[in-house]
C-alpha positions as CSV (number, residue, x, y, z in Angstrom):
1,M,-28.3,11.0,-27.7
2,S,-26.2,9.8,-25.0
3,R,-22.4,9.5,-25.0
4,T,-19.8,6.5,-24.2
5,C,-17.4,7.9,-21.8
6,W,-14.4,5.9,-20.7
7,P,-12.7,6.3,-17.7
8,P,-9.1,7.6,-17.3
9,R,-6.4,5.4,-17.3
10,G,-3.8,5.3,-14.3
11,G,-6.0,5.2,-11.4
12,P,-7.3,7.6,-8.9
13,G,-5.6,11.2,-9.5
14,S,-3.9,10.4,-12.8
15,T,-4.1,13.1,-15.3
16,P,-6.3,11.5,-18.7
17,A,-4.8,10.6,-21.5
18,A,-4.8,13.5,-24.4
19,P,-7.5,12.8,-27.0
20,S,-5.4,11.1,-30.3
21,P,-4.7,13.2,-32.8
22,E,-5.4,10.7,-35.6
23,V,-9.0,10.2,-33.4
24,E,-9.6,13.9,-33.6
25,L,-8.5,14.6,-37.7
26,T,-10.9,11.7,-38.5
27,G,-13.9,13.3,-36.7
28,F,-13.1,16.4,-38.2
29,L,-13.0,15.2,-41.6
30,L,-15.9,13.1,-41.3
31,T,-17.9,16.3,-40.4
32,V,-16.6,18.0,-43.1
33,L,-17.6,15.0,-45.2
34,G,-21.0,15.2,-44.0
35,I,-21.6,18.4,-45.0
36,V,-19.8,18.8,-48.5
37,A,-22.2,15.8,-49.0
38,F,-25.3,17.5,-47.9
39,F,-24.4,20.7,-49.9
40,A,-23.8,18.3,-52.9
41,G,-27.0,16.7,-53.2
42,L,-28.8,20.1,-52.1
43,L,-27.0,21.6,-55.2
44,F,-28.3,18.2,-57.3
45,S,-31.8,18.9,-56.4
46,I,-31.6,22.4,-57.2
47,G,-30.8,21.3,-60.6
48,F,-32.9,18.6,-61.2
49,H,-35.5,21.2,-60.5
50,E,-34.2,23.8,-62.5
51,F,-33.9,20.8,-65.0
52,G,-37.6,20.2,-64.9
53,H,-38.5,23.8,-65.9
54,F,-35.6,23.6,-68.5
55,Y,-36.8,20.6,-70.0
56,W,-40.5,21.5,-70.7
57,A,-39.7,24.9,-71.5
58,R,-37.3,23.6,-74.4
59,K,-39.9,21.2,-75.2
60,F,-42.5,23.4,-76.0
61,G,-40.0,25.9,-78.1
62,M,-39.3,29.0,-75.2
63,R,-36.2,30.0,-75.3
64,V,-33.9,29.7,-72.1
65,P,-30.7,31.8,-72.6
66,Q,-29.7,30.7,-68.8
67,F,-29.6,27.7,-66.4
68,M,-27.7,28.6,-63.3
69,V,-27.6,26.7,-59.9
70,G,-27.2,29.2,-57.1
71,F,-27.3,33.0,-56.8
72,G,-24.6,35.6,-56.3
73,P,-21.4,35.8,-58.8
74,T,-20.6,33.5,-61.2
75,L,-18.5,30.3,-60.4
76,F,-17.9,29.3,-63.7
77,S,-20.3,29.1,-66.6
78,R,-19.9,27.6,-70.0
79,R,-22.4,28.3,-73.0
80,R,-23.8,25.4,-75.1
81,G,-26.2,26.4,-78.3
82,E,-28.3,29.4,-77.1
83,T,-28.2,28.4,-73.2
84,E,-25.5,29.5,-70.6
85,Y,-25.2,26.6,-68.1
86,G,-23.4,27.7,-64.8
87,V,-23.2,27.5,-61.1
88,K,-22.7,30.5,-58.4
89,W,-21.1,30.8,-55.5
90,I,-24.1,30.7,-53.2
91,P,-25.9,27.5,-53.2
92,L,-29.5,28.5,-51.7
93,G,-31.5,28.2,-55.3
94,G,-31.2,28.7,-58.9
95,Y,-32.9,29.7,-61.5
96,I,-33.5,29.1,-65.5
97,R,-34.2,32.6,-67.6
98,I,-37.2,31.7,-69.9
99,V,-37.7,35.0,-72.5
100,G,-40.6,36.7,-71.9
101,M,-41.6,35.6,-68.9
102,I,-43.7,39.2,-68.5
103,P,-46.4,39.7,-71.0
104,P,-46.5,43.7,-73.0
105,A,-48.9,46.1,-71.1
106,E,-52.6,45.4,-71.4
107,A,-54.6,47.3,-74.3
108,G,-56.3,50.4,-72.3
109,E,-53.8,50.3,-69.3
110,S,-54.1,53.7,-67.9
111,K,-50.9,55.7,-68.6
112,R,-51.5,57.9,-65.2
113,A,-47.8,58.2,-63.9
114,T,-47.6,57.1,-60.4
115,R,-44.3,55.5,-58.3
116,M,-46.1,51.9,-58.6
117,R,-46.9,52.4,-62.5
118,S,-43.0,53.6,-63.1
119,F,-42.0,50.5,-60.7
120,I,-44.0,48.2,-62.8
121,A,-43.0,49.6,-66.2
122,E,-39.3,49.3,-65.3
123,V,-40.0,45.9,-64.6
124,R,-41.7,44.5,-67.4
125,G,-39.0,46.9,-69.6
126,A,-36.3,44.9,-68.2
127,A,-38.1,41.6,-69.0
128,L,-39.2,42.3,-72.6
129,N,-35.7,43.7,-73.3
130,D,-34.2,39.8,-73.7
131,V,-36.9,39.1,-76.8
132,L,-35.3,39.5,-79.9
133,P,-37.3,40.0,-82.9
134,T,-36.0,36.5,-84.1
135,D,-38.3,34.9,-80.8
136,G,-41.4,35.1,-82.3
137,D,-43.7,32.6,-80.8
138,R,-40.8,31.5,-78.6
139,V,-41.7,33.9,-75.7
140,F,-43.2,32.6,-72.8
141,Y,-46.2,34.6,-72.4
142,K,-47.5,33.8,-76.0
143,K,-47.8,29.9,-75.2
144,P,-51.1,28.2,-73.9
145,W,-51.9,28.3,-70.3
146,W,-51.4,24.6,-70.1
147,Q,-47.7,24.8,-71.1
148,R,-47.3,27.4,-68.8
149,V,-48.6,25.5,-66.0
150,V,-46.4,22.2,-67.0
151,V,-43.4,24.5,-67.3
152,M,-43.7,26.2,-64.1
153,S,-45.0,22.9,-62.0
154,A,-41.8,20.8,-63.5
155,G,-39.8,22.4,-61.0
156,P,-41.2,21.4,-57.8
157,L,-42.7,18.1,-59.6
158,H,-39.1,16.7,-60.1
159,N,-38.2,17.6,-55.8
160,L,-41.4,15.5,-55.0
161,L,-39.7,12.8,-57.6
162,L,-36.8,13.0,-56.2
163,A,-38.4,12.5,-52.5
164,V,-40.3,9.6,-53.4
165,V,-37.3,8.0,-54.9
166,L,-35.2,8.6,-52.0
167,F,-37.4,7.8,-49.3
168,T,-38.1,4.6,-51.4
169,I,-34.6,3.3,-51.4
170,T,-34.2,4.5,-47.8
171,L,-37.1,2.6,-46.9
172,T,-37.1,-0.3,-48.4
173,A,-33.3,-1.2,-49.5
174,I,-31.2,0.3,-46.4
175,G,-33.3,0.5,-43.6
176,T,-35.1,3.4,-41.4
177,Q,-34.4,4.0,-37.7
178,V,-37.9,3.0,-36.4
179,L,-38.9,2.2,-32.5
180,T,-40.1,-1.5,-32.4
181,T,-42.3,-3.4,-30.3
182,T,-39.7,-4.5,-28.4
183,L,-39.7,-3.3,-25.0
184,A,-36.5,-1.7,-23.8
185,S,-36.9,-0.5,-20.3
186,V,-39.9,-1.7,-18.2
187,P,-39.8,1.0,-14.8
188,A,-41.3,-0.2,-11.5
189,C,-43.0,2.5,-10.7
190,V,-45.0,5.7,-12.0
191,I,-43.2,8.6,-12.5
192,P,-45.2,12.0,-13.8
193,S,-42.9,13.9,-16.6
194,N,-42.9,17.0,-14.7
195,A,-40.9,15.8,-12.2
196,E,-37.9,16.5,-14.1
197,T,-35.3,16.8,-10.6
198,L,-36.5,13.1,-9.9
199,T,-35.9,11.8,-13.5
200,Q,-33.1,13.0,-14.2
201,D,-30.7,12.9,-10.7
202,Y,-32.0,9.8,-9.2
203,T,-31.7,6.0,-9.0
204,D,-34.2,4.0,-9.8
205,A,-34.9,3.0,-6.0
206,Q,-35.0,6.6,-5.1
207,R,-37.4,7.2,-7.8
208,C,-39.7,4.7,-6.2
209,S,-39.3,5.5,-2.8
210,T,-39.4,9.4,-2.8
211,P,-43.1,10.8,-2.0
212,L,-44.4,13.4,-4.6
213,V,-47.2,15.6,-4.9
214,T,-50.0,13.5,-6.6
215,T,-52.3,16.8,-7.8
216,G,-52.2,20.6,-8.5
217,A,-50.2,22.8,-9.8
218,D,-47.6,21.0,-7.4
219,A,-48.2,17.6,-9.0
220,G,-44.7,15.4,-9.4
221,Q,-42.7,17.9,-6.7
222,V,-41.0,16.1,-3.7
223,C,-42.9,16.3,-0.9
224,E,-42.7,15.0,3.2
225,E,-44.2,11.8,3.3
226,G,-47.7,11.9,5.5
227,T,-48.7,15.5,4.5
228,A,-51.8,15.9,1.8
229,D,-51.5,15.0,-1.5
230,C,-48.2,13.1,-0.9
231,A,-47.6,10.0,-1.5
232,V,-45.2,7.2,-3.0
233,P,-45.1,6.7,-6.6
234,A,-47.4,3.8,-7.3
235,A,-46.1,0.6,-9.3
236,S,-46.0,0.6,-13.1
237,P,-49.1,-1.5,-14.6
238,A,-46.1,-3.0,-16.8
239,A,-44.3,-4.1,-13.9
240,E,-47.0,-5.6,-11.6
241,A,-48.4,-7.4,-14.8
242,G,-45.2,-8.6,-15.2
243,L,-43.5,-7.4,-18.1
244,E,-39.7,-7.6,-18.6
245,P,-37.1,-5.8,-20.8
246,G,-37.2,-7.7,-24.0
247,D,-40.3,-8.5,-24.4
248,T,-42.2,-8.0,-27.6
249,I,-45.5,-6.8,-28.3
250,T,-47.0,-8.6,-31.1
251,A,-50.6,-7.7,-30.9
252,I,-52.7,-5.4,-29.0
253,D,-56.6,-6.2,-28.7
254,G,-55.9,-8.8,-31.3
255,Q,-54.5,-6.7,-33.8
256,R,-51.4,-7.8,-35.0
257,L,-48.3,-6.0,-35.1
258,D,-44.8,-5.8,-37.2
259,P,-42.5,-5.8,-34.4
260,T,-40.2,-3.9,-36.3
261,G,-42.7,-1.8,-38.8
262,W,-42.3,2.0,-39.0
263,D,-46.1,2.4,-37.5
264,S,-46.0,-0.4,-35.3
265,W,-45.1,1.3,-31.8
266,T,-47.4,4.4,-32.7
267,T,-49.9,1.9,-32.9
268,V,-49.1,0.9,-29.4
269,Q,-48.8,4.4,-28.2
270,T,-51.7,5.2,-29.2
271,A,-54.1,2.5,-27.7
272,V,-52.6,3.1,-24.5
273,R,-52.5,6.6,-24.3
274,G,-56.3,6.6,-25.4
275,A,-57.2,3.7,-22.7
276,P,-56.6,5.5,-19.2
277,D,-58.2,3.0,-17.2
278,R,-59.8,0.8,-20.1
279,Q,-58.0,-2.8,-20.0
280,L,-56.2,-3.7,-22.9
281,T,-55.2,-7.0,-23.6
282,L,-51.5,-7.3,-25.3
283,T,-49.8,-10.5,-26.9
284,V,-46.4,-10.4,-25.6
285,E,-43.6,-12.8,-26.7
286,R,-41.0,-14.2,-24.7
287,D,-38.2,-16.3,-25.8
288,G,-40.2,-17.5,-28.5
289,Q,-43.5,-18.2,-26.5
290,E,-46.1,-16.1,-26.6
291,R,-49.0,-15.5,-23.7
292,Q,-51.5,-12.6,-23.6
293,V,-51.3,-10.0,-21.0
294,E,-54.6,-8.4,-19.5
295,I,-53.2,-4.8,-18.5
296,T,-55.0,-1.8,-17.5
297,P,-53.1,1.9,-18.3
298,I,-53.3,4.8,-15.6
299,P,-54.1,8.2,-15.9
300,N,-50.9,9.8,-15.8
301,T,-49.1,13.3,-16.7
302,V,-47.0,12.8,-19.9
303,A,-45.2,14.6,-22.4
304,D,-47.2,15.7,-25.7
305,L,-46.6,13.9,-28.6
306,D,-45.9,17.2,-30.0
307,G,-43.1,17.9,-28.0
308,E,-45.4,21.0,-26.2
309,G,-46.1,20.5,-22.4
310,T,-47.8,17.7,-20.8
311,V,-51.3,15.9,-20.9
312,T,-53.0,13.6,-19.0
313,A,-53.3,10.2,-21.0
314,G,-53.2,6.1,-20.1
315,Y,-49.6,5.0,-19.2
316,L,-48.1,1.7,-18.9
317,G,-44.7,2.4,-18.2
318,V,-42.7,1.0,-20.8
319,S,-40.0,2.1,-23.3
320,P,-39.5,0.7,-27.0
321,A,-36.1,0.0,-28.5
322,D,-35.1,1.1,-31.8
323,T,-33.2,-0.3,-34.7
324,L,-32.6,0.1,-38.1
325,A,-35.5,-2.2,-40.3
326,R,-36.3,-2.5,-43.7
327,Q,-39.8,-2.2,-44.7
328,S,-42.3,-3.3,-47.5
329,I,-42.6,-1.8,-50.5
330,T,-46.3,-1.8,-49.9
331,E,-45.5,0.7,-46.6
332,V,-44.1,3.4,-48.9
333,P,-47.2,5.0,-49.8
334,A,-48.3,5.4,-45.7
335,Y,-45.2,6.3,-44.8
336,F,-44.9,9.1,-47.5
337,G,-48.4,10.5,-46.5
338,N,-47.1,10.5,-42.9
339,I,-44.2,12.7,-43.8
340,V,-46.1,14.4,-45.9
341,A,-48.5,15.7,-43.3
342,R,-46.0,16.3,-40.8
343,S,-44.2,18.1,-43.5
344,V,-47.3,20.3,-44.0
345,D,-47.9,21.1,-40.4
346,R,-44.2,22.5,-39.9
347,L,-45.0,24.4,-42.9
348,L,-47.8,26.0,-41.3
349,E,-46.5,26.6,-37.9
350,I,-43.2,28.9,-39.2
351,P,-45.4,31.9,-38.5
352,Q,-46.0,31.5,-35.0
353,R,-42.6,30.2,-34.4
354,I,-40.9,33.1,-35.7
355,P,-40.5,34.9,-32.0
356,A,-39.2,31.9,-30.5
357,L,-36.5,31.7,-33.5
358,F,-35.9,35.3,-33.0
359,G,-34.9,35.0,-29.0
360,A,-33.2,32.2,-29.7
361,A,-31.2,34.4,-32.6
362,F,-30.5,37.4,-30.3
363,L,-31.7,36.8,-26.6
364,G,-29.8,34.2,-25.8
365,D,-33.4,31.5,-25.7
366,E,-33.3,28.4,-25.7
367,R,-33.6,27.2,-29.4
368,D,-36.6,25.1,-29.9
369,E,-35.7,21.8,-31.3
370,N,-39.3,21.0,-33.4
371,G,-39.1,25.0,-34.7
372,P,-37.8,25.9,-38.6
373,I,-34.4,25.2,-39.4
374,G,-32.1,27.0,-42.0
375,I,-29.6,25.3,-44.9
376,V,-26.5,25.9,-42.8
377,G,-28.3,24.3,-39.9
378,V,-29.4,21.0,-41.6
379,G,-26.0,21.1,-43.0
380,R,-24.4,21.1,-39.9
381,I,-26.8,18.4,-38.3
382,S,-25.4,16.2,-41.6
383,G,-21.9,16.8,-41.0
384,E,-22.7,15.9,-36.7
385,V,-24.0,12.5,-38.0
386,F,-21.5,11.7,-40.1
387,S,-19.1,12.5,-37.4
388,L,-21.1,10.3,-34.7
389,T,-19.2,6.8,-33.8
390,Q,-22.7,5.7,-32.5
391,F,-24.0,5.3,-35.7
392,S,-23.0,2.5,-38.0
393,G,-22.3,3.0,-41.7
394,L,-25.9,1.6,-42.6
395,E,-27.7,4.3,-40.0
396,K,-25.5,7.3,-41.2
397,L,-26.5,6.4,-45.0
398,S,-30.1,6.1,-44.1
399,F,-29.8,9.4,-41.7
400,F,-28.6,11.5,-44.7
401,L,-30.6,10.1,-47.6
402,G,-33.7,10.7,-45.6
403,L,-32.7,14.5,-44.6
404,L,-32.1,14.8,-48.5
405,A,-35.7,13.7,-49.3
406,S,-37.1,15.9,-46.3
407,V,-35.4,18.8,-48.1
408,N,-36.7,18.0,-51.3
409,L,-39.9,17.6,-50.3
410,V,-40.0,21.0,-48.6
411,L,-38.8,22.6,-51.8
412,F,-41.8,20.8,-53.1
413,L,-44.3,22.0,-51.0
414,F,-42.9,25.6,-50.6
415,N,-42.3,26.4,-54.4
416,L,-46.5,25.1,-54.8
417,L,-47.5,28.0,-52.7
418,P,-49.5,30.3,-55.1
419,I,-47.8,33.5,-54.1
420,Y,-45.5,35.4,-56.7
421,P,-42.7,35.1,-57.4
422,L,-42.7,31.2,-56.9
423,D,-43.6,28.5,-59.1
424,G,-47.1,28.1,-57.4
425,G,-47.8,31.7,-58.5
426,H,-46.8,31.6,-61.9
427,V,-49.3,28.4,-62.0
428,A,-51.9,30.4,-60.4
429,G,-51.4,33.3,-63.0
430,A,-52.1,31.0,-66.3
431,L,-54.9,29.2,-64.5
432,Y,-56.2,32.5,-63.7
433,E,-55.9,33.4,-66.9
434,K,-57.5,30.6,-68.3
435,A,-60.6,31.3,-66.3
436,R,-61.2,34.8,-67.2
437,S,-61.0,33.5,-70.8
438,T,-63.5,31.3,-70.2
439,V,-65.6,33.5,-68.6
440,A,-65.0,35.9,-71.3
441,R,-66.1,33.4,-74.0
442,M,-69.3,32.3,-72.1
443,R,-70.2,36.0,-71.9
444,G,-69.6,36.7,-75.7
445,K,-66.3,38.8,-75.1
446,A,-63.3,39.1,-76.6
447,D,-60.3,37.1,-74.9
448,P,-58.6,39.4,-72.3
449,G,-55.2,37.9,-73.3
450,P,-52.7,37.0,-71.1
451,F,-52.7,38.1,-67.4
452,D,-50.4,40.7,-66.8
453,I,-48.1,39.1,-64.0
454,A,-45.8,42.5,-63.7
455,R,-49.3,44.0,-61.9
456,L,-47.8,41.4,-58.9
457,M,-44.0,42.6,-58.8
458,P,-44.9,44.7,-55.6
459,V,-46.0,41.5,-54.0
460,A,-43.3,39.6,-55.3
461,Y,-40.7,41.9,-53.8
462,L,-42.5,42.0,-50.3
463,V,-42.3,37.8,-50.8
464,A,-38.7,38.1,-51.4
465,G,-37.9,40.7,-48.7
466,L,-39.5,38.5,-46.3
467,F,-37.9,35.4,-47.6
468,I,-34.8,36.7,-47.5
469,A,-35.2,38.2,-43.6
470,L,-36.5,34.7,-42.8
471,S,-33.1,33.0,-44.2
472,G,-31.2,35.7,-42.2
473,L,-33.1,34.7,-39.0
474,L,-32.3,31.5,-39.6
475,L,-28.6,32.0,-40.4
476,V,-28.1,34.0,-37.6
477,A,-29.9,31.0,-35.3
478,D,-28.1,28.2,-37.0
479,I,-24.6,29.8,-36.2
480,V,-25.3,31.2,-32.7
481,N,-28.0,28.8,-31.3
482,P,-27.6,25.1,-33.5
483,I,-29.9,22.6,-33.1
484,T,-27.8,19.4,-32.6
485,L,-28.5,15.6,-32.1
486,Q,-26.5,15.8,-28.8
C-alpha cells in the first residue's frame, strides 16, 4: 500500500517539523482500538461457539458444571445454578465441561498393565470423578449418538452462522473493497513481471525505451540493443487499441459485467489470461458512450494469481481501479462459496508452509504474505487498518468485519476436522459408534455400547502438542517478522 509523503516546509536545507504529538497519539490510540476491537470480537466468537455446545447440552439434559472463555488463570467467574461461568486470561480458545465425556471401560477390556493403559485409566478416572451419583442419565456418554453429534457440531456451526451473517452485512450493507472494471492505468508497453529493476526504478518513458532480453533464462533483463534476443519492449495491446485510464469494460465477448461486481474483474482477468493470441471483443464505456474494441492479448510472462512465481499467459496491459461497493443479496452464496474454497485451500497448505514459517521466525527469511498467520498477527493487522489515514471509516469497518468473519470461518473448518480432541473428533466417534451398533444389530449381536474415546487420548495429546507448537511458531513469527499491509 502506498504512503502519502508531504514535502518539508521552509525550502531546501530546512529541517522538517517534528510530527505533532496529537497526530502520533491519535494514530497510536487507533491502533490500540483496532487491536482491542479484534480481541473483543474474537472473545465473542469463542463465547458464541461455546454457547452452541452449552445450549444443546442443556437442551438434552446434560449437566454442564463449567462454561469458560479463554485458557489459563481465571480472570473472573460467577456461578449461576449448577454452572460456573467465567473468562480466563488467554483469549485463544474456550471450553464447556460436560460430565461424562469419557465412558467407563468397556467390558472385557484387557487388565494387563502397560504404560499406555495406565495413562488411559488415569484420564478415564479423572473424567469419571466429575460424575455424581445424582447425575443418572445426564452424563454425555449415556445420551443417544445423534444428540452427541448435535452438541459437538453446534459450536462450529455457530461460527459458520456468525461468518455468514458478518459477510452478508459487509457485502450488502457496508460494501466490500472490489477491483472494478474501470481502468486505473494503461501502460504504453509490455514489461515482463520478472524485470524487477525496470518496473521499480525506471520512469514510464525509460521503461518503454530500454532494450530487454526477450527469451531464455535471462528474459526481462536489461541488454544492449542490437545483440541477440534483445529488443525494445513492444507496445501493449491495450495502448494500441486506444484504451485509456477511466474507460470501463462493460462486457467481454458479449458477457455483460457489473463494473463494481465482486468477481467482475476476475472474469476479465481469466478471459484475458486464457486467450493469448486470440481476439477478444471488449465493450468499453467512455464519457457515457459505449463502443466495441477488438483486441488480441499477447503471450507474456506475468505473475501467477497465487503469488507463486510467474507463468505465461495472455496480456493486455491494463490495471483496475478499486472501490468500496455494495453487492446484491443474491451475490452472497457465490461470494461466500468462493471464500470457503480459498479458506480450505489455505488450511490444506499449512503443512507445506511450515518450513518457510520457521525460516521467517528464526532464520531471518522473508515472511510469506500468503502463509499462515496467528491470532497476534491478525490482531496487529486490525490495529494497522484502524490507524491508516488512507482508509475511510466505512472501509475500516468493512475490513474489520470481513476479518472477523474470516476468523469465524476458519474456526468452523478447523474444529470440524475429524481429529480428537477437536469437536469433529467427537462427532466422528459418535458416528462410528452408531455404525458399529448398526453392523452388530444386522449380524444379530449385542450392541457394543458407547465408543471408548479414552483410547484416543494419546492421539489427543499428540494433536494438542502439534497445535501448541504451531501456535508458538506463529506467535514468534508474528512478533519478530510480522505480515503487514505496508
